[in-house]
N, C-alpha and C positions, 0 to 999 in steps of 0.2 A: 660381351658373353661368348665363351668359348663354345665349340660344338665337342662332343663327344663322337667317338666312332660309330656308335649307335644311332646317335642323334643326326648325324652327317648322313648316315646311309640311308635312314628312313626319310629323310628331306630329299635327297638328292633322287632317291627313287621316285617320290612323289612330284617332285618338279621335271622330271625327265618325261614321266608318262603325261603331265599335263602339256608339255612343250611338244611331244610327239602327237598328241589328240590336236593340238592348236594347228600344227602343220597339215594334220590331215583335213580337219573343218577348212583351212585355208585352200588346199587343192580341191577339194569339193566345191566351194563357193566359186573360184576361179574356174574351173571346168563349167558349173553351171552359167557362168557369165558368158563363157566362150559360145555356149550352145544356145542361148537367147540371142547373143549377136548374129550368130549365124542365120537362127530363124528369122530375125528382124531383117536382116540384109535380103534373104529369099523372098519373104512375104511382103516387105515394106517398100524396101530398095531406095530409099530416100538418099542415101549416100551413094556417090559413084562406087562403081567396082574398085578404082585405084583407092579410094579412101578407105574403103572396107576392107581391101587387101593390107594396107599398112596396119590397121587396127588389129586385125586377125593375126598378123605377124607378131605384133606386140604381146598380144592374149597368149600366144603359143610361147613366146619367151618366158611370159610369166609363170604359165604351167610348167614350163621345163625347168625354170628356176626352182620351183617349188618341189619337183620330182628330185633334182639335185640337194636341196636342203633336207628333204627326207631320207635321202641316202646318206647324207653327213650326220643326221640325228642317229640313224641306225648303228654307223661307225662309232660314234660317242657312246652310244648305248653298250656296244661290245666292248670298248675299251675300259668304260667304267666298270663293267662287269669284271673284266680281268683285274682291275687295280680293287676292287672289293674282295676277289678270291685273294691277292697277294697280301691283303691287310688282314686277312681273317673276317672282314665284314659280313660275309655269306654264310659264315658258319653259325649252326643253330647253338643258341645257348644250352650250356650243359647243366645236368640237374646234378645237385650236390650228391656226394658219395653217400650210400646207404646208412653207414656208421653213424652220420652227423644225427639221425633220428633216432631215438631210443623210445621204450615205451613209455619212460618216465617222464619225457618231454612232451608226450601227447595227451591233451586232456580228452576225457570221454564227453561224448556229445549227450547231451541232456535228452532225453525222449519226450 
């Protein structure tokens, strides 16, 4: 099944928003994990400081990676918007000219 410009525009817009939302949720989840791990290290302290440091470093890399991915998603969003403008996908549908409608074509509404 081939996509029309209108169908592609709607689908890409929806999937782009879903992707951006998923990235935001992953960033929140990863940040919460880092917070909980830091609290556990402080309050429980079962892991050695060296082990905890390695884990925190990896968690920060995860967070940093998600921030980078979010930036890439924003760049993709901008590029897709530019493409949509170039192809006319962002233009509002136009109304037919007034001369298309005549009083003979419009049926009165029954009261």
